[in-house]
C-alpha positions in Angstrom: -1.3 -18.0 -6.3 -3.2 -14.8 -7.7 -1.7 -13.0 -10.7 0.3 -10.0 -9.4 -0.8 -6.7 -10.9 1.8 -4.1 -11.5 1.1 -0.4 -11.3 3.6 2.4 -12.1 2.7 5.8 -10.7 4.7 8.9 -12.1 4.3 12.0 -9.8 6.8 14.4 -8.7 5.4 15.1 -5.2 3.9 11.7 -4.4 6.3 10.9 -1.6 6.2 14.6 -0.1 2.2 14.2 0.4 2.8 10.7 2.1 0.3 8.9 -0.1 2.3 5.8 -0.6 3.1 4.5 2.8 1.2 1.2 2.3 -0.2 1.9 -0.9 -2.7 -1.0 -2.2 -1.6 -3.2 0.8 -5.2 -4.2 1.6 -7.0 -3.7 -1.7 -7.9 -7.5 -1.9 -5.3 -8.5 -4.6 -1.6 -8.8 -4.8 -0.2 -5.5 -6.4 3.4 -4.3 -7.1 3.5 -0.7 -7.0 6.4 1.3 -8.3 7.0 5.2 -7.9 8.8 7.6 -10.2 9.3 11.2 -9.8 10.1 11.9 -13.5 10.3 10.5 -17.0 13.8 9.2 -16.5 12.9 7.3 -13.4 9.7 5.9 -14.9 11.6 4.7 -17.9 14.1 3.0 -15.5 11.3 1.2 -13.7 9.8 0.0 -17.0 13.4 -1.2 -18.1 13.6 -3.2 -14.9 10.1 -4.9 -15.2 10.9 -5.8 -19.0 14.1 -7.2 -18.0 12.1 -9.6 -15.8 9.7 -10.5 -18.4 7.1 -8.2 -16.7 4.7 -5.7 -18.1 2.9 -2.8 -16.2 -1.0 -3.4 -16.0 -1.5 0.3 -15.2 0.3 3.5 -15.6 -1.0 6.5 -13.9 0.8 10.1 -14.4 0.4 13.4 -12.7 -1.0 15.9 -15.2 1.0 18.8 -14.2 4.5 19.3 -12.4 7.5 21.4 -11.5 9.8 18.5 -11.4 8.6 15.8 -14.1 10.0 16.8 -17.4 13.8 15.9 -17.7 15.2 19.6 -18.0 13.7 20.4 -14.6 13.9 17.2 -12.7 17.6 16.6 -13.8 19.2 19.8 -12.9 16.6 21.0 -10.1 14.1 23.9 -10.3 14.9 26.5 -12.7 15.0 29.6 -10.8 12.9 31.3 -13.7 10.1 28.8 -13.3 7.1 30.9 -12.2 4.2 28.4 -12.7 3.4 24.7 -12.8 4.7 22.9 -16.1 1.2 22.1 -17.5 2.6 19.9 -20.5 5.2 17.7 -18.3 2.6 14.9 -17.7 1.8 14.6 -21.5 5.3 14.5 -22.1 6.0 11.6 -19.8 3.0 9.8 -21.1 4.3 10.1 -24.6 7.7 8.8 -23.5 6.1 5.7 -21.6 3.9 4.8 -24.4 7.0 4.9 -26.9 9.1 2.7 -24.5 6.4 0.3 -24.1 5.6 0.0 -27.7 9.4 -0.5 -28.5 9.5 -3.5 -26.3 6.5 -5.1 -28.1 2.7 -5.3 -28.2 2.6 -7.5 -25.2 4.3 -5.1 -23.0 1.8 -2.3 -23.5 -0.4 -1.6 -20.5 -3.8 -2.3 -20.2 -4.7 1.2 -19.1 -3.2 4.6 -18.8 -4.5 7.4 -16.4 -3.8 10.9 -15.9 -4.4 12.0 -12.2 -4.7 15.4 -10.7 -5.8 17.0 -7.2 -7.2 19.8 -9.5 -8.3 18.8 -12.8 -7.9 21.6 -15.5 -9.0 21.6 -19.0 -6.3 21.3 -21.7 -3.6 20.1 -23.0 -2.2 21.9 -25.8 -1.3 20.0 -29.0 0.9 17.0 -28.2 2.2 14.5 -30.7 2.0 10.7 -29.6 3.4 7.8 -31.5 0.1 6.7 -32.6 -0.9 10.2 -34.0 -2.0 13.5 -32.6 -4.4 14.1 -29.7 -5.8 17.6 -29.3 -8.8 17.9 -27.0 -10.4 20.1 -24.3 -10.2 17.2 -21.8 -7.3 15.2 -20.4 -7.3 11.7 -21.8 -7.2 8.2 -20.4 -5.9 5.9 -23.2 -7.2 2.4 -23.1 -5.6 -0.5 -24.8 -7.9 -3.2 -25.8 -6.1 -5.3 -28.5 -6.1 -2.5 -31.1 -3.3 0.0 -30.0 -5.3 2.8 -31.9 -8.4 2.4 -29.7 -8.7 4.8 -26.9 -11.4 6.0 -24.4 -12.3 9.6 -23.9 -12.3 9.7 -20.2 -11.9 12.4 -17.5 -8.7 13.1 -15.4 -8.6 11.0 -12.1 -8.7 12.7 -9.0 -6.3 10.7 -6.6 -4.8 7.4 -6.1 -6.9 4.6 -4.2 -5.4 3.5 -0.9 -7.2 1.0 1.5 -4.1 0.8 3.7 -5.6 2.2 6.9 -8.3 4.1 8.3 -6.0 7.1 8.9 -5.4 7.1 5.1 -9.2 6.9 4.3 -9.9 9.7 6.8 -7.2 11.8 4.9 -8.7 11.0 1.6 -12.4 11.8 2.7 -11.3 15.2 3.7 -10.5 16.0 0.3 -13.6 17.2 -1.5 -12.8 15.3 -4.8 -12.5 11.9 -3.3 -15.8 10.7 -4.3 -16.4 12.8 -7.3 -17.0 11.0 -10.5 -13.3 11.8 -11.9 -11.9 10.6 -8.5 -13.5 7.3 -8.7 -12.2 6.3 -12.2 -9.0 4.5 -11.2 -10.8 2.9 -8.2 -13.7 1.8 -10.4 -11.3 0.4 -13.0 -9.4 -1.7 -10.5 -12.7 -3.0 -8.8 -14.1 -3.8 -12.3 -11.2 -5.5 -13.9 -9.2 -6.9 -10.9 -12.0 -7.6 -8.2 -10.3 -5.1 -5.8 -12.5 -3.7 -2.8 -12.1 0.1 -3.3 -15.0 2.1 -1.8 -16.4 4.4 -4.6 -19.5 5.7 -2.6 -19.4 8.1 0.2 -22.4 6.6 2.0 -20.7 3.3 1.7 -17.7 5.0 3.2 -19.6 6.2 6.1 -21.3 2.9 6.6 -18.2 0.5 6.4 -15.5 3.0 8.4 -16.8 6.2 10.0 -20.0 5.0 12.0 -18.6 1.7 13.2 -15.1 3.2 14.2 -17.1 5.6 16.6 -18.7 2.6 18.4 -15.9 0.0 18.1 -13.8 0.9 21.0 -16.5 1.4 23.5 -18.2 -1.9 22.1 -14.9 -3.9 22.3 -14.4 -2.9 26.0 -17.9 -3.6 26.9 -18.0 -6.9 25.2 -14.6 -8.0 27.0 -15.8 -7.0 30.4 -18.9 -8.8 30.0 -16.8 -11.8 29.3 -18.1 -12.1 25.6 -14.9 -11.9 24.1 -11.3 -12.7 25.0 -8.4 -10.4 25.3 -6.9 -11.9 21.8 -10.4 -11.3 20.1 -10.5 -7.7 21.5 -7.1 -6.9 20.1 -7.6 -9.0 16.8 -10.6 -6.6 16.1 -8.4 -3.6 16.7 -7.0 -1.6 13.6 -3.4 -1.2 14.5 -2.7 1.4 12.0 -5.2 4.0 13.3 -2.8 5.9 15.5 -5.9 6.8 17.4 -4.0 6.9 20.5 -1.7 9.7 19.8 -3.3 12.1 21.8 -2.7 15.7 20.2 -4.3 19.1 19.3 -6.1 19.2 16.1 -8.5 21.8 14.3 -12.1 21.7 15.3 -13.9 21.3 12.2 -12.9 22.0 8.6 -11.5 25.4 7.9 -13.6 27.8 5.6 -10.4 29.4 4.1 -7.5 28.2 2.2 -4.1 27.4 3.8 -0.6 26.8 2.5 0.3 23.2 2.2 3.7 22.0 3.6 5.0 18.4 3.3 5.9 17.5 6.9 4.7 18.3 10.4 5.1 17.4 14.2 3.6 18.4 17.5 0.1 19.9 18.4 -2.0 22.2 16.1 -1.7 25.8 17.6 -2.4 29.3 16.8 0.2 32.0 17.6 1.8 35.1 16.5 4.3 35.4 13.7 7.9 36.3 14.3 10.8 36.5 11.9 13.7 37.5 14.1 14.8 37.6 17.6 13.9 41.4 17.8 10.5 40.1 16.8 10.2 37.5 19.5 11.3 40.1 22.1 8.6 42.6 21.0 5.9 40.1 21.0 6.6 38.8 24.4 6.4 42.4 25.7 3.3 43.3 23.9 1.3 40.0 24.0 2.8 38.1 27.0 0.0 35.4 27.2 0.0 34.7 23.3 2.1 32.0 21.8 4.9 32.6 19.2 5.6 31.0 15.9 9.0 31.4 14.4 9.4 31.5 10.6 12.6 30.6 9.2 14.0 30.0 5.7 16.3 27.3 6.8 17.8 25.9 9.9 21.0 27.8 11.2 22.8 27.8 14.4 21.1 31.2 15.0 17.8 30.0 14.4 18.6 26.9 16.7 19.3 29.4 19.6 15.8 31.0 19.1 13.7 27.6 19.5 13.7 27.6 23.1 12.1 31.0 23.1 9.1 30.1 20.8 6.1 27.6 20.9 6.1 26.6 17.3 8.1 27.2 13.9 7.6 27.2 10.2 10.6 26.1 8.2 10.7 26.2 4.4 14.3 25.1 3.7 17.0 22.7 5.0 17.3 21.2 8.4 13.8 19.6 8.3 15.0 16.3 10.2 16.8 18.0 12.9 13.9 20.7 13.8 11.4 17.9 13.5 13.3 15.8 16.3 13.6 18.9 18.4 9.7 19.7 18.0 8.9 16.0 19.0 11.1 16.0 22.0 10.4 19.6 23.3 6.6 19.6 22.6 6.5 22.2 20.0 4.6 22.6 16.8 6.2 22.6 13.4 5.2 22.6 9.8 8.2 22.0 7.3 9.2 21.6 3.7 11.7 19.1 2.2 13.4 21.9 -0.1 12.7 25.5 -1.1 9.9 24.9 -3.7 7.2 27.0 -5.2 3.9 27.0 -3.2 0.5 28.7 -4.4 -2.7 29.2 -2.3 -5.1 31.9 -1.5 -5.6 33.2 2.1 -9.1 34.7 2.6 -9.0 37.2 5.3 -12.4 38.5 6.0 -13.8 39.8 2.6 -10.2 40.4 1.5 -8.2 37.8 -0.6 -4.6 37.7 -0.4 -2.5 36.0 -2.7 0.2 33.8 -1.5 2.6 32.6 -4.3 6.3 32.8 -5.4 9.3 31.0 -5.2 10.9 30.5 -1.5 14.3 32.1 -1.3 16.9 33.3 1.0 15.3 36.6 1.6 13.9 37.4 5.1 10.6 36.3 4.0 9.2 34.4 0.9 7.9 36.3 -2.1 4.1 36.8 -1.6 3.9 36.6 2.2 4.2 40.5 2.7 0.7 40.7 4.2 1.6 38.5 7.0 3.9 40.7 9.2 5.4 40.2 12.6 2.5 39.8 15.1 0.1 38.6 12.7 -1.9 35.3 14.0 -1.6 32.2 12.1 -2.8 28.5 12.8 -0.5 25.6 12.1 -2.4 22.5 11.5 0.1 19.8 12.2 -2.3 17.1 11.0 -2.4 18.0 7.5 0.7 20.2 7.5 -1.1 23.4 6.7 -0.6 27.2 7.8 -3.7 29.4 7.9 -3.6 33.2 8.4 -6.0 33.4 11.0 -6.8 31.8 14.6 -8.9 28.7 14.1 -10.6 26.7 16.9 -8.9 23.6 18.3 -9.8 20.4 20.2 -8.4 17.2 21.5 -8.0 14.4 19.0 -9.4 11.9 21.6 -12.9 12.0 20.5 -14.0 8.9 22.5 -14.9 8.4 26.1 -11.8 8.9 28.1 -13.1 6.2 30.8 -13.0 3.9 28.0 -9.8 4.9 26.6 -8.0 4.5 30.1 -9.8 0.9 30.4 -8.6 -0.1 26.9 -5.0 1.0 27.9 -5.3 -1.1 31.0 -6.0 -4.1 28.8 -3.3 -3.2 26.4 -0.8 -3.4 29.3 -2.4 -6.7 30.5 -1.3 -8.2 27.2 2.0 -6.6 27.0 2.6 -8.5 30.2 3.0 -11.7 28.0 5.8 -10.2 26.2 9.3 -9.3 26.9 9.7 -5.9 25.2 9.5 -2.9 27.4 8.5 0.9 26.2 11.3 3.5 26.8 11.0 7.1 26.0 13.3 9.5 24.2 13.4 12.8 26.2 16.0 15.4 26.5 14.9 17.5 29.4 12.9 17.1 32.8 9.7 18.3 31.2 9.7 15.8 28.5 10.8 12.9 31.1 7.8 14.1 33.2 5.3 13.6 30.3 6.9 10.3 29.1 6.6 8.7 32.8 3.1 10.0 33.0 2.0 8.3 29.6 3.6 5.1 30.8 7.3 5.0 29.8 9.0 2.2 31.8 12.5 3.8 31.5 14.1 6.6 29.7 15.8 5.1 26.6 17.5 8.1 25.1 18.8 11.4 26.4 20.5 13.4 23.8 23.1 15.5 25.5 23.9 17.5 22.6 20.3 19.2 22.8 21.6 20.4 26.2 24.8 22.2 24.8 23.5 23.6 21.4 20.9 26.3 22.3 20.4 27.8 25.7 22.4 30.7 27.1 26.0 30.6 26.8 26.1 27.0 26.1 26.6 27.3 22.3 29.4 29.7 22.7 31.4 27.4 25.2 30.7 24.4 22.8 32.2 26.1 19.8 35.2 27.1 22.1 35.8 23.6 23.4 35.9 22.1 19.9 37.5 24.8 17.7 40.0 26.7 19.9 43.5 25.8 19.3 44.4 27.5 22.8 44.6 24.8 25.6 43.9 27.5 28.1 40.7 28.6 26.3 39.8 24.8 25.8 40.0 24.1 29.5 38.1 27.2 30.6 35.2 26.3 28.0 35.1 22.9 29.2 34.9 23.9 32.9 32.1 26.2 32.0 30.3 23.6 30.1 30.7 21.0 32.8 28.9 23.1 35.4 26.0 23.8 33.0 26.0 20.0 32.1 25.8 18.9 35.7 23.1 21.5 36.3 20.8 20.1 33.3 21.5 16.3 34.0 20.8 16.8 37.7 17.3 18.0 36.9 16.8 15.1 34.6 18.0 12.7 37.1 15.7 14.3 39.9 12.7 14.1 37.6 13.5 10.4 36.7 13.9 9.5 40.5 14.3 5.8 40.4 13.8 5.3 36.8 16.5 3.8 34.6 17.9 6.7 32.4 20.2 6.0 29.4 22.3 9.2 28.6 24.0 9.4 25.1 27.1 11.2 24.7 27.4 14.1 22.2 26.5 13.1 18.8 25.4 15.9 16.5 26.3 16.7 13.0 28.5 19.7 12.8 26.2 21.7 10.4 23.6 21.7 13.3 25.8 23.6 15.7 28.3 25.3 13.6 28.4 27.9 10.7 29.8 26.7 7.3 33.1 28.5 8.0 33.2 26.7 11.4 32.5 23.3 9.8 35.3 23.9 7.5 37.7 25.0 10.5 36.8 21.7 12.4 37.1 19.5 9.3 40.6 20.9 8.7 41.4 20.2 12.4 40.1 16.7 12.9 39.6 15.3 9.2 36.5 14.8 7.1 35.8 11.3 8.7 35.9 12.4 12.4 33.1 15.1 12.5 30.7 13.1 14.7 30.2 10.9 17.7 33.0 8.5 19.0 35.4 9.6 16.0 35.1 13.3 16.9 35.6 12.6 20.6 38.9 10.6 19.8 40.3 13.7 18.4 38.9 16.0 21.3 39.1 13.3 24.2 38.8 16.0 27.0 35.2 16.6 25.7 33.7 13.2 26.4 35.7 12.9 29.6 33.9 15.9 30.5 30.5 14.6 29.7 31.1 11.3 31.5 32.2 13.1 34.8 29.3 15.5 34.4 26.7 12.5 34.1 28.2 10.9 37.3 28.3 14.1 39.4 24.9 14.8 38.4 23.6 11.4 39.3 25.4 11.6 42.8 23.9 15.2 43.5 20.4 14.2 42.6 20.6 11.0 44.7 19.4 9.1 41.5 18.0 5.8 42.7 17.9 4.2 39.0 20.6 3.0 36.7 22.9 5.3 35.4 23.4 4.2 31.8 26.0 5.9 29.5 25.8 5.1 25.8 28.4 5.9 23.3 27.1 6.9 19.7 28.5 6.0 16.2 31.0 3.2 17.1 32.9 1.8 14.4 35.4 -0.4 16.1 36.0 -2.6 19.1 39.0 -0.5 20.2 36.6 2.6 20.5 34.4 0.5 22.6 37.3 -0.3 24.9 38.7 3.2 25.1 35.4 4.6 26.3 34.6 1.6 28.6 37.6 2.4 30.6 36.9 6.2 30.7 33.4 5.4 32.2 34.7 2.8 34.5 37.3 5.3 35.9 34.6 7.9 36.6 32.4 5.3 38.2 35.1 4.2 40.5 35.6 7.9 41.6 31.8 8.6 42.2 31.4 5.0 43.7 28.1 4.6 41.5 26.8 1.6 39.9 26.3 2.1 36.2 25.8 0.2 32.8 27.7 0.7 29.7 26.7 0.5 26.2 26.9 1.7 22.6 24.8 2.6 19.7 24.9 0.2 16.6 24.4 2.6 13.6 27.3 1.8 11.1 28.1 -1.2 9.1 31.5 -1.4 10.8 29.8 -2.0 14.1 27.3 -4.6 12.6 30.3 -6.5 11.1 32.0 -6.6 14.4 29.1 -7.2 16.8 30.1 -10.4 18.3 33.2 -8.6 19.6 31.5 -5.6 20.5 28.7 -7.4 22.4 31.2 -9.2 24.5 32.3 -5.8 26.1 29.1 -4.1 26.9 26.0 -4.3 29.1 23.9 -3.1 26.3 23.4 -2.1 22.7 20.6 0.3 21.1 20.1 0.0 17.3 19.9 3.4 15.9 17.5 2.8 12.9 18.0 6.4 11.1 21.9 6.2 10.8 22.1 2.4 10.3 19.5 2.8 7.4 21.5 5.4 6.0 24.7 3.3 5.9 22.7 0.3 4.5 21.7 2.8 1.5 25.3 3.6 0.9 25.5 6.8 2.7 22.1 8.5 1.6 21.4 10.9 4.3 17.6 11.3 5.5 17.4 14.7 4.0 18.4 13.8 0.5 15.1 13.0 -0.9 16.3 12.5 -4.7 18.8 10.1 -3.3 16.0 8.4 -1.2 13.8 8.2 -4.3 16.5 6.6 -6.5 17.3 4.1 -3.8 13.7 3.3 -3.5 13.2 2.8 -7.2 16.2 0.8 -7.4 15.2 -1.6 -4.6 11.5 -1.8 -5.4 10.5 -0.2 -2.1 7.8 2.3 -2.0 7.9 3.7 1.7 10.3 6.2 3.1 13.0 3.8 4.5 13.7 6.3 7.4 10.2 6.2 8.6 9.1 2.6 8.1 10.8 -0.8 8.4 12.1 -2.3 5.3 13.4 -5.6 4.2 17.1 -4.5 3.8 16.9 -3.1 7.4 14.9 -5.9 9.1 17.3 -8.6 7.7 20.3 -6.9 9.4 18.5 -6.4 12.5 17.4 -10.0 12.9 21.0 -11.1 12.1 22.6 -8.6 14.5 20.3 -9.4 17.3 21.0 -13.2 17.0 24.8 -12.7 16.9 24.9 -10.3 19.8 22.9 -12.7 21.9 25.3 -15.7 21.1 28.1 -13.6 22.0 26.8 -12.4 25.2 23.5 -14.0 26.3 22.9 -11.4 29.0 23.1 -8.4 26.8 20.4 -5.9 26.7 19.1 -4.8 23.3 16.8 -1.9 22.1 15.9 -0.2 19.0 15.3 3.7 18.6 14.6 6.1 16.1 11.7 7.9 14.4 10.6 4.4 13.0 10.1 2.9 16.3 7.5 5.9 17.2 5.3 5.7 14.2 5.7 2.2 12.5 3.8 -0.9 13.4 6.1 -3.2 11.4 9.1 -1.9 13.4 7.1 -2.6 16.8 6.1 -6.0 15.5 9.7 -6.9 14.6 11.2 -5.8 17.9 8.4 -7.6 19.9 8.8 -10.9 17.7 12.6 -10.6 18.3 11.9 -10.1 22.1 14.1 -7.2 22.1 14.3 -5.7 25.7 13.0 -2.3 24.7 12.0 0.1 21.8 12.5 3.8 22.7 10.0 6.2 21.2 9.1 9.9 21.5 6.7 10.5 24.5 3.7 11.3 22.3 3.8 7.8 20.7 4.1 5.7 23.9 0.3 5.1 24.3 0.0 4.1 20.6 3.0 1.8 20.9 1.6 0.3 23.9 -1.5 -0.6 21.9 0.4 -1.9 19.1 2.5 -4.0 21.0 -0.6 -5.4 22.7 -1.9 -6.2 19.1 1.2 -8.0 18.2 1.2 -10.1 21.3 -2.4 -11.0 21.5 -2.5 -11.8 18.0 0.7 -14.1 18.2 0.0 -17.9 17.8 3.0 -18.5 20.0 1.4 -17.2 23.1 -1.4 -18.7 25.2 -3.0 -16.0 27.0 -5.0 -18.2 29.3 -1.6 -19.1 30.9 0.1 -16.8 33.6 2.0 -14.2 31.8 5.7 -15.2 31.2 8.8 -14.5 29.1 8.3 -15.3 25.7 11.6 -15.1 23.4 10.5 -15.9 19.9 13.0 -14.9 17.2 11.4 -13.4 14.1 11.7 -15.6 10.9 10.3 -13.0 8.6 9.0 -9.4 8.3 5.3 -9.6 7.9 
């Protein structure tokens, strides 16, 4: 077995920029990559390796930072900080060298690198254990036997990554990818380890870009000419391209600077900027044909009420996960930050340069954005996560022959016929359901009823009254109003779905998403801190779920829905909860005289431990990967990025566990599926969550476990169809010369 090379990357914003999704995974040699965001985390990684008798082969450190030195990273960003800390990388390098030397000469890395997207000439005088370095250039320190020997090399431009064509396209878009400094670490890895990183732009074009343009057309032509088999066609397909997620993108590279955000969703778009409800009303009157983009410092219930009125939004503070979900399921564009951080960029408007710089704070607008007033046109680039202060041309991302794509999708669904797993859609309104069915969804796997009640019209008012009022008369009146509105919304959904099975999940939203801080405190005092969500909240407010259950059956009856009515209870923690709501659903079904199926979401470790008893009493279960992963991580929420980083370092994981399948979650899922089927051979099992819509390994695991379905956002359906076809076509356990049949092959390992 080849020697494992170990690389430590120290970079405060590495995860935010999405560079490590599958870092070094296809570089040609086995590599273990560990990520640290600051000095303390870097030293913890070293200690872990040293305890196992390992040493790092390469350490690469970001040369400037707002987070990496201990003072900043341990206590948060100092409000007085006005610029990047241009010595933090040097301080981390010094600490790492000291720690390695203290462990012994055999534990000192072969090579140190300083990397930067914007190389600059410094640093100031900095003391090292081996002496003093003072130079006009950043140093790459080399250790070849004698610890005092060092090479005077340039700062590196970026981290190499052969993970996927998508990542290579991202790197190529950056002007420094093939400049000499940027090739430094790639060249070192190729020279010393035999990796296969591309160093030359012409080689990149010849290897990836030109063949990719011909690949799809050529593969389809060869199959239709009976020159290759279906297995061969999909074995040539690169499953991580995400080429089938049709979306709107920028038409060409912008000739102006944009402000970088760290997350995004939806189609790229141009629209007029609004900051308040009054701004939105004004723009709708003055520019009725134009789209509107709402700017918000953080998500609040007031902001939530405005979302149906706009086409896109910019978020710079908390609430990212919730808003991204809303964007994906309501076809809205968004760019988002994890936390309020300092940003710096230069907008070029005509011949005028406008400075955009400053600490984002809780004021109406961030410092430095004063030139962009209400009504100013901006463009959201949701591919790169950038905001540009002008209207830019847009185009469809589908740049290959549409006839060819349609034929390829036909072949993908032919391959999928040899498997068990269906593709369902997450959709919360009739528009989203229509798009999902058009794109090939075989059922609606998740309708989140909270999104019907939290925003539009008087619904939020009645929702708060129903949950917060201590007056029984007020609660009864609020529930009656909500029921009428709920039936109206659900009826439209059932009508749009016609004969399609539709799985409706009862209310499950964190209180902070629809209540103010004061209202959250009021609810907490009433129901208890552990009863603020899902089935536990409903146990304290039993009339609320009863109203929802009756609304679902009433809407299905009024719409003459011909598909299955499927009701799903979220956040189950005990068998008693399962039985309680099962009886409520059965009673409502008897009254409505409608067929139905009853199931629950498995999102807690309590439910996981009791899965045999739960499975015996339900028709289906749906594994909610996000909340389940949070519990596996000890309760770390998906928007606690420091907590996520700490967990990743402690568990040797380089990807965001809420976006990609990891071994801890895979092990639980495999065990859960086996035990549930043993307890109830007829049970239907699916998985939903943002992982299923973007991660090939999640689709692979679900397909190999022969789950009944994966439920994904409508935008991802075509890509998931192709990914699933790739899994099936390349499986050695399936003979595609035979007639399609059911293949239930439990997964033995996560590949």
